[in-house]
mmCIF file of the C-alpha atoms, coordinates in Angstrom:
data_MODEL
# 
_entry.id   MODEL 
# 
loop_
_atom_site.group_PDB 
_atom_site.id 
_atom_site.type_symbol 
_atom_site.label_atom_id 
_atom_site.label_alt_id 
_atom_site.label_comp_id 
_atom_site.label_asym_id 
_atom_site.label_entity_id 
_atom_site.label_seq_id 
_atom_site.pdbx_PDB_ins_code 
_atom_site.Cartn_x 
_atom_site.Cartn_y 
_atom_site.Cartn_z 
_atom_site.occupancy 
_atom_site.B_iso_or_equiv 
_atom_site.pdbx_formal_charge 
_atom_site.auth_seq_id 
_atom_site.auth_comp_id 
_atom_site.auth_asym_id 
_atom_site.auth_atom_id 
_atom_site.pdbx_PDB_model_num 
ATOM 1   C CA . MET A 1 1   ? 108.655 112.615 -8.964  1.00 0.00 ? 1   MET A CA 1 
ATOM 2   C CA . ARG A 1 2   ? 105.799 114.946 -8.588  1.00 0.00 ? 2   ARG A CA 1 
ATOM 3   C CA . ARG A 1 3   ? 106.611 116.878 -11.620 1.00 0.00 ? 3   ARG A CA 1 
ATOM 4   C CA . LEU A 1 4   ? 106.972 113.391 -13.644 1.00 0.00 ? 4   LEU A CA 1 
ATOM 5   C CA . LEU A 1 5   ? 103.304 112.360 -12.628 1.00 0.00 ? 5   LEU A CA 1 
ATOM 6   C CA . GLY A 1 6   ? 101.982 115.924 -13.228 1.00 0.00 ? 6   GLY A CA 1 
ATOM 7   C CA . ALA A 1 7   ? 103.651 115.741 -16.714 1.00 0.00 ? 7   ALA A CA 1 
ATOM 8   C CA . LEU A 1 8   ? 102.414 112.222 -17.315 1.00 0.00 ? 8   LEU A CA 1 
ATOM 9   C CA . LEU A 1 9   ? 98.766  113.319 -16.310 1.00 0.00 ? 9   LEU A CA 1 
ATOM 10  C CA . ALA A 1 10  ? 98.754  116.482 -18.375 1.00 0.00 ? 10  ALA A CA 1 
ATOM 11  C CA . THR A 1 11  ? 100.232 114.747 -21.425 1.00 0.00 ? 11  THR A CA 1 
ATOM 12  C CA . ALA A 1 12  ? 97.615  111.798 -21.066 1.00 0.00 ? 12  ALA A CA 1 
ATOM 13  C CA . THR A 1 13  ? 94.775  114.295 -20.747 1.00 0.00 ? 13  THR A CA 1 
ATOM 14  C CA . ILE A 1 14  ? 95.933  116.279 -23.711 1.00 0.00 ? 14  ILE A CA 1 
ATOM 15  C CA . ALA A 1 15  ? 96.341  113.181 -25.634 1.00 0.00 ? 15  ALA A CA 1 
ATOM 16  C CA . ALA A 1 16  ? 92.859  111.654 -24.757 1.00 0.00 ? 16  ALA A CA 1 
ATOM 17  C CA . THR A 1 17  ? 91.280  115.050 -25.458 1.00 0.00 ? 17  THR A CA 1 
ATOM 18  C CA . ALA A 1 18  ? 92.954  115.390 -28.833 1.00 0.00 ? 18  ALA A CA 1 
ATOM 19  C CA . ALA A 1 19  ? 92.363  111.727 -29.630 1.00 0.00 ? 19  ALA A CA 1 
ATOM 20  C CA . CYS A 1 20  ? 95.553  111.324 -31.621 1.00 0.00 ? 20  CYS A CA 1 
ATOM 21  C CA . GLY A 1 21  ? 97.909  108.310 -30.896 1.00 0.00 ? 21  GLY A CA 1 
ATOM 22  C CA . SER A 1 22  ? 97.625  105.712 -28.246 1.00 0.00 ? 22  SER A CA 1 
ATOM 23  C CA . ALA A 1 23  ? 98.035  106.766 -24.596 1.00 0.00 ? 23  ALA A CA 1 
ATOM 24  C CA . GLY A 1 24  ? 100.920 104.419 -24.290 1.00 0.00 ? 24  GLY A CA 1 
ATOM 25  C CA . SER A 1 25  ? 102.918 106.180 -26.992 1.00 0.00 ? 25  SER A CA 1 
ATOM 26  C CA . ALA A 1 26  ? 101.825 109.723 -25.797 1.00 0.00 ? 26  ALA A CA 1 
ATOM 27  C CA . THR A 1 27  ? 102.939 109.170 -22.218 1.00 0.00 ? 27  THR A CA 1 
ATOM 28  C CA . GLY A 1 28  ? 106.111 107.139 -22.972 1.00 0.00 ? 28  GLY A CA 1 
ATOM 29  C CA . THR A 1 29  ? 104.764 104.034 -21.404 1.00 0.00 ? 29  THR A CA 1 
ATOM 30  C CA . THR A 1 30  ? 104.294 100.544 -22.967 1.00 0.00 ? 30  THR A CA 1 
ATOM 31  C CA . ALA A 1 31  ? 101.413 98.346  -22.542 1.00 0.00 ? 31  ALA A CA 1 
ATOM 32  C CA . GLY A 1 32  ? 103.196 96.329  -19.958 1.00 0.00 ? 32  GLY A CA 1 
ATOM 33  C CA . ASP A 1 33  ? 104.118 99.445  -17.834 1.00 0.00 ? 33  ASP A CA 1 
ATOM 34  C CA . ALA A 1 34  ? 100.670 101.074 -17.846 1.00 0.00 ? 34  ALA A CA 1 
ATOM 35  C CA . PRO A 1 35  ? 98.358  100.204 -14.832 1.00 0.00 ? 35  PRO A CA 1 
ATOM 36  C CA . GLU A 1 36  ? 95.260  98.202  -15.248 1.00 0.00 ? 36  GLU A CA 1 
ATOM 37  C CA . PRO A 1 37  ? 92.356  100.530 -16.094 1.00 0.00 ? 37  PRO A CA 1 
ATOM 38  C CA . GLY A 1 38  ? 89.878  100.722 -13.010 1.00 0.00 ? 38  GLY A CA 1 
ATOM 39  C CA . THR A 1 39  ? 92.760  99.759  -10.652 1.00 0.00 ? 39  THR A CA 1 
ATOM 40  C CA . THR A 1 40  ? 92.768  101.757 -7.445  1.00 0.00 ? 40  THR A CA 1 
ATOM 41  C CA . VAL A 1 41  ? 95.816  104.166 -7.205  1.00 0.00 ? 41  VAL A CA 1 
ATOM 42  C CA . PRO A 1 42  ? 97.816  102.991 -4.209  1.00 0.00 ? 42  PRO A CA 1 
ATOM 43  C CA . GLY A 1 43  ? 98.434  105.506 -1.490  1.00 0.00 ? 43  GLY A CA 1 
ATOM 44  C CA . ALA A 1 44  ? 95.797  108.135 -2.927  1.00 0.00 ? 44  ALA A CA 1 
ATOM 45  C CA . ARG A 1 45  ? 94.094  110.294 -0.519  1.00 0.00 ? 45  ARG A CA 1 
ATOM 46  C CA . SER A 1 46  ? 91.077  112.328 -1.099  1.00 0.00 ? 46  SER A CA 1 
ATOM 47  C CA . VAL A 1 47  ? 88.982  115.132 0.419   1.00 0.00 ? 47  VAL A CA 1 
ATOM 48  C CA . LEU A 1 48  ? 85.257  115.974 -0.465  1.00 0.00 ? 48  LEU A CA 1 
ATOM 49  C CA . VAL A 1 49  ? 83.901  119.491 -0.362  1.00 0.00 ? 49  VAL A CA 1 
ATOM 50  C CA . SER A 1 50  ? 80.428  120.353 -1.146  1.00 0.00 ? 50  SER A CA 1 
ATOM 51  C CA . GLN A 1 51  ? 78.105  123.622 -1.397  1.00 0.00 ? 51  GLN A CA 1 
ATOM 52  C CA . THR A 1 52  ? 74.497  124.040 -2.271  1.00 0.00 ? 52  THR A CA 1 
ATOM 53  C CA . ALA A 1 53  ? 73.722  125.702 -5.561  1.00 0.00 ? 53  ALA A CA 1 
ATOM 54  C CA . ALA A 1 54  ? 77.415  126.210 -6.541  1.00 0.00 ? 54  ALA A CA 1 
ATOM 55  C CA . GLY A 1 55  ? 77.123  125.060 -10.187 1.00 0.00 ? 55  GLY A CA 1 
ATOM 56  C CA . GLY A 1 56  ? 79.986  123.104 -12.091 1.00 0.00 ? 56  GLY A CA 1 
ATOM 57  C CA . ARG A 1 57  ? 79.953  120.035 -14.403 1.00 0.00 ? 57  ARG A CA 1 
ATOM 58  C CA . PRO A 1 58  ? 80.624  116.740 -13.115 1.00 0.00 ? 58  PRO A CA 1 
ATOM 59  C CA . SER A 1 59  ? 83.478  114.640 -14.606 1.00 0.00 ? 59  SER A CA 1 
ATOM 60  C CA . VAL A 1 60  ? 85.116  111.591 -13.593 1.00 0.00 ? 60  VAL A CA 1 
ATOM 61  C CA . ALA A 1 61  ? 88.360  112.666 -15.394 1.00 0.00 ? 61  ALA A CA 1 
ATOM 62  C CA . ALA A 1 62  ? 90.727  114.519 -12.847 1.00 0.00 ? 62  ALA A CA 1 
ATOM 63  C CA . THR A 1 63  ? 92.073  117.953 -13.611 1.00 0.00 ? 63  THR A CA 1 
ATOM 64  C CA . LEU A 1 64  ? 95.758  118.802 -12.358 1.00 0.00 ? 64  LEU A CA 1 
ATOM 65  C CA . LEU A 1 65  ? 95.722  121.244 -9.602  1.00 0.00 ? 65  LEU A CA 1 
ATOM 66  C CA . GLU A 1 66  ? 99.360  121.890 -8.959  1.00 0.00 ? 66  GLU A CA 1 
ATOM 67  C CA . THR A 1 67  ? 99.452  125.697 -9.463  1.00 0.00 ? 67  THR A CA 1 
ATOM 68  C CA . SER A 1 68  ? 97.451  128.542 -8.323  1.00 0.00 ? 68  SER A CA 1 
ATOM 69  C CA . ALA A 1 69  ? 96.486  129.283 -11.840 1.00 0.00 ? 69  ALA A CA 1 
ATOM 70  C CA . GLN A 1 70  ? 95.227  125.610 -12.270 1.00 0.00 ? 70  GLN A CA 1 
ATOM 71  C CA . VAL A 1 71  ? 93.041  125.865 -9.194  1.00 0.00 ? 71  VAL A CA 1 
ATOM 72  C CA . ALA A 1 72  ? 91.829  129.180 -10.312 1.00 0.00 ? 72  ALA A CA 1 
ATOM 73  C CA . ALA A 1 73  ? 90.739  128.020 -13.700 1.00 0.00 ? 73  ALA A CA 1 
ATOM 74  C CA . PHE A 1 74  ? 89.032  124.916 -12.321 1.00 0.00 ? 74  PHE A CA 1 
ATOM 75  C CA . SER A 1 75  ? 87.334  126.895 -9.723  1.00 0.00 ? 75  SER A CA 1 
ATOM 76  C CA . ARG A 1 76  ? 85.910  129.434 -12.338 1.00 0.00 ? 76  ARG A CA 1 
ATOM 77  C CA . GLN A 1 77  ? 83.044  126.902 -12.888 1.00 0.00 ? 77  GLN A CA 1 
ATOM 78  C CA . PHE A 1 78  ? 81.626  127.602 -9.332  1.00 0.00 ? 78  PHE A CA 1 
ATOM 79  C CA . ARG A 1 79  ? 79.203  130.349 -8.437  1.00 0.00 ? 79  ARG A CA 1 
ATOM 80  C CA . GLY A 1 80  ? 80.413  132.484 -5.743  1.00 0.00 ? 80  GLY A CA 1 
ATOM 81  C CA . PRO A 1 81  ? 83.578  132.179 -3.511  1.00 0.00 ? 81  PRO A CA 1 
ATOM 82  C CA . GLY A 1 82  ? 82.421  129.544 -1.018  1.00 0.00 ? 82  GLY A CA 1 
ATOM 83  C CA . LEU A 1 83  ? 83.195  126.380 -2.923  1.00 0.00 ? 83  LEU A CA 1 
ATOM 84  C CA . ARG A 1 84  ? 86.180  128.036 -4.536  1.00 0.00 ? 84  ARG A CA 1 
ATOM 85  C CA . LEU A 1 85  ? 87.603  128.688 -1.098  1.00 0.00 ? 85  LEU A CA 1 
ATOM 86  C CA . GLN A 1 86  ? 86.850  125.170 0.233   1.00 0.00 ? 86  GLN A CA 1 
ATOM 87  C CA . VAL A 1 87  ? 88.754  123.747 -3.054  1.00 0.00 ? 87  VAL A CA 1 
ATOM 88  C CA . GLN A 1 88  ? 91.750  125.906 -2.390  1.00 0.00 ? 88  GLN A CA 1 
ATOM 89  C CA . GLU A 1 89  ? 91.697  124.794 1.352   1.00 0.00 ? 89  GLU A CA 1 
ATOM 90  C CA . ALA A 1 90  ? 91.618  121.102 0.332   1.00 0.00 ? 90  ALA A CA 1 
ATOM 91  C CA . VAL A 1 91  ? 94.551  121.653 -2.233  1.00 0.00 ? 91  VAL A CA 1 
ATOM 92  C CA . ASP A 1 92  ? 96.560  123.400 0.397   1.00 0.00 ? 92  ASP A CA 1 
ATOM 93  C CA . LYS A 1 93  ? 95.814  120.455 3.056   1.00 0.00 ? 93  LYS A CA 1 
ATOM 94  C CA . LEU A 1 94  ? 96.715  117.853 0.546   1.00 0.00 ? 94  LEU A CA 1 
ATOM 95  C CA . SER A 1 95  ? 99.867  119.676 -0.857  1.00 0.00 ? 95  SER A CA 1 
ATOM 96  C CA . LYS A 1 96  ? 101.565 118.894 2.370   1.00 0.00 ? 96  LYS A CA 1 
ATOM 97  C CA . THR A 1 97  ? 101.615 115.172 1.458   1.00 0.00 ? 97  THR A CA 1 
ATOM 98  C CA . GLY A 1 98  ? 104.232 115.965 -1.437  1.00 0.00 ? 98  GLY A CA 1 
ATOM 99  C CA . HIS A 1 99  ? 102.077 114.177 -4.006  1.00 0.00 ? 99  HIS A CA 1 
ATOM 100 C CA . VAL A 1 100 ? 100.524 115.274 -7.211  1.00 0.00 ? 100 VAL A CA 1 
ATOM 101 C CA . ILE A 1 101 ? 97.096  117.197 -6.578  1.00 0.00 ? 101 ILE A CA 1 
ATOM 102 C CA . VAL A 1 102 ? 94.048  116.623 -8.869  1.00 0.00 ? 102 VAL A CA 1 
ATOM 103 C CA . GLY A 1 103 ? 90.362  117.342 -8.525  1.00 0.00 ? 103 GLY A CA 1 
ATOM 104 C CA . SER A 1 104 ? 86.937  117.053 -10.222 1.00 0.00 ? 104 SER A CA 1 
ATOM 105 C CA . VAL A 1 105 ? 83.344  117.675 -9.755  1.00 0.00 ? 105 VAL A CA 1 
ATOM 106 C CA . VAL A 1 106 ? 82.073  114.315 -8.765  1.00 0.00 ? 106 VAL A CA 1 
ATOM 107 C CA . ALA A 1 107 ? 78.216  115.039 -8.193  1.00 0.00 ? 107 ALA A CA 1 
ATOM 108 C CA . VAL A 1 108 ? 75.907  117.803 -8.834  1.00 0.00 ? 108 VAL A CA 1 
ATOM 109 C CA . GLY A 1 109 ? 72.472  116.707 -7.221  1.00 0.00 ? 109 GLY A CA 1 
ATOM 110 C CA . CYS A 1 110 ? 70.410  116.202 -4.269  1.00 0.00 ? 110 CYS A CA 1 
ATOM 111 C CA . ASP A 1 111 ? 73.054  113.959 -2.454  1.00 0.00 ? 111 ASP A CA 1 
ATOM 112 C CA . ARG A 1 112 ? 76.559  114.221 -1.481  1.00 0.00 ? 112 ARG A CA 1 
ATOM 113 C CA . PRO A 1 113 ? 78.656  111.018 -2.219  1.00 0.00 ? 113 PRO A CA 1 
ATOM 114 C CA . PRO A 1 114 ? 80.060  109.348 0.890   1.00 0.00 ? 114 PRO A CA 1 
ATOM 115 C CA . GLY A 1 115 ? 83.551  109.032 -0.746  1.00 0.00 ? 115 GLY A CA 1 
ATOM 116 C CA . VAL A 1 116 ? 85.531  108.619 -3.877  1.00 0.00 ? 116 VAL A CA 1 
ATOM 117 C CA . ASP A 1 117 ? 87.824  106.004 -5.489  1.00 0.00 ? 117 ASP A CA 1 
ATOM 118 C CA . VAL A 1 118 ? 90.833  107.175 -7.037  1.00 0.00 ? 118 VAL A CA 1 
ATOM 119 C CA . VAL A 1 119 ? 91.423  105.011 -9.972  1.00 0.00 ? 119 VAL A CA 1 
ATOM 120 C CA . TYR A 1 120 ? 93.491  104.805 -13.246 1.00 0.00 ? 120 TYR A CA 1 
ATOM 121 C CA . GLY A 1 121 ? 91.471  105.224 -16.470 1.00 0.00 ? 121 GLY A CA 1 
ATOM 122 C CA . GLU A 1 122 ? 92.086  103.373 -19.667 1.00 0.00 ? 122 GLU A CA 1 
ATOM 123 C CA . ASP A 1 123 ? 94.139  106.277 -21.073 1.00 0.00 ? 123 ASP A CA 1 
ATOM 124 C CA . THR A 1 124 ? 96.400  106.303 -17.941 1.00 0.00 ? 124 THR A CA 1 
ATOM 125 C CA . THR A 1 125 ? 94.635  109.329 -16.523 1.00 0.00 ? 125 THR A CA 1 
ATOM 126 C CA . ILE A 1 126 ? 93.379  109.627 -13.080 1.00 0.00 ? 126 ILE A CA 1 
ATOM 127 C CA . ARG A 1 127 ? 89.793  109.064 -12.524 1.00 0.00 ? 127 ARG A CA 1 
ATOM 128 C CA . LEU A 1 128 ? 87.607  110.094 -9.293  1.00 0.00 ? 128 LEU A CA 1 
ATOM 129 C CA . LEU A 1 129 ? 84.684  107.839 -9.042  1.00 0.00 ? 129 LEU A CA 1 
ATOM 130 C CA . PRO A 1 130 ? 82.100  108.686 -6.399  1.00 0.00 ? 130 PRO A CA 1 
ATOM 131 C CA . HIS A 1 131 ? 80.766  106.077 -4.120  1.00 0.00 ? 131 HIS A CA 1 
ATOM 132 C CA . GLU A 1 132 ? 77.064  105.316 -4.544  1.00 0.00 ? 132 GLU A CA 1 
ATOM 133 C CA . VAL A 1 133 ? 74.702  107.082 -2.051  1.00 0.00 ? 133 VAL A CA 1 
ATOM 134 C CA . ALA A 1 134 ? 72.920  104.533 0.138   1.00 0.00 ? 134 ALA A CA 1 
ATOM 135 C CA . SER A 1 135 ? 69.596  106.288 0.389   1.00 0.00 ? 135 SER A CA 1 
ATOM 136 C CA . PRO A 1 136 ? 69.414  108.862 -2.314  1.00 0.00 ? 136 PRO A CA 1 
ATOM 137 C CA . LEU A 1 137 ? 66.966  111.692 -1.924  1.00 0.00 ? 137 LEU A CA 1 
ATOM 138 C CA . GLN A 1 138 ? 64.026  111.771 -4.487  1.00 0.00 ? 138 GLN A CA 1 
ATOM 139 C CA . GLU A 1 139 ? 63.880  115.580 -4.643  1.00 0.00 ? 139 GLU A CA 1 
ATOM 140 C CA . CYS A 1 140 ? 65.619  118.531 -3.146  1.00 0.00 ? 140 CYS A CA 1 
ATOM 141 C CA . LEU A 1 141 ? 65.297  122.206 -3.363  1.00 0.00 ? 141 LEU A CA 1 
ATOM 142 C CA . ALA A 1 142 ? 68.616  123.041 -4.751  1.00 0.00 ? 142 ALA A CA 1 
ATOM 143 C CA . PRO A 1 143 ? 71.320  120.792 -6.141  1.00 0.00 ? 143 PRO A CA 1 
ATOM 144 C CA . VAL A 1 144 ? 74.567  120.258 -4.098  1.00 0.00 ? 144 VAL A CA 1 
ATOM 145 C CA . THR A 1 145 ? 77.928  120.332 -5.899  1.00 0.00 ? 145 THR A CA 1 
ATOM 146 C CA . THR A 1 146 ? 80.594  117.964 -4.640  1.00 0.00 ? 146 THR A CA 1 
ATOM 147 C CA . VAL A 1 147 ? 84.290  118.192 -5.595  1.00 0.00 ? 147 VAL A CA 1 
ATOM 148 C CA . ALA A 1 148 ? 86.856  115.577 -4.692  1.00 0.00 ? 148 ALA A CA 1 
ATOM 149 C CA . VAL A 1 149 ? 90.361  116.745 -4.349  1.00 0.00 ? 149 VAL A CA 1 
ATOM 150 C CA . ALA A 1 150 ? 93.094  113.959 -4.294  1.00 0.00 ? 150 ALA A CA 1 
ATOM 151 C CA . ALA A 1 151 ? 96.850  113.582 -3.557  1.00 0.00 ? 151 ALA A CA 1 
ATOM 152 C CA . VAL A 1 152 ? 98.219  110.961 -5.938  1.00 0.00 ? 152 VAL A CA 1 
ATOM 153 C CA . PRO A 1 153 ? 101.551 109.358 -5.342  1.00 0.00 ? 153 PRO A CA 1 
ATOM 154 C CA . GLY A 1 154 ? 104.000 109.546 -8.258  1.00 0.00 ? 154 GLY A CA 1 
ATOM 155 C CA . SER A 1 155 ? 105.965 106.563 -9.452  1.00 0.00 ? 155 SER A CA 1 
ATOM 156 C CA . ASP A 1 156 ? 109.895 106.141 -9.451  1.00 0.00 ? 156 ASP A CA 1 
# 
């Protein structure tokens, strides 16, 4: 089940990036099988990790973090070992769930989002959407990078 969702995520991401064909045909699903875009992924769990001045580029599209090579490739965008280590620890913690692990940089700025929503995208990819900060800071000395790591249950 884990490999199936991992393959589905990878295929959908590649299909969306290459912009060829429809997501339904690229993933082997039909319009009736595809989840409604913006729908929360049932049973998903997430962890947020943050560090000041760590770099990185925000993206709502989740990256597959199933192997140590995938985690290392994702973590190369961060300056220094601090946030890389936190990401690895979050992946290790969530791997115990038996679900597919994904992650993305959800914010780089003065504020750390209080949480994320794990939702389906229009192209059947998983998206990690940060919650709005209630009282955003107007300025800061250095930006804070916030990464969301999520465990996403597979489908039967």
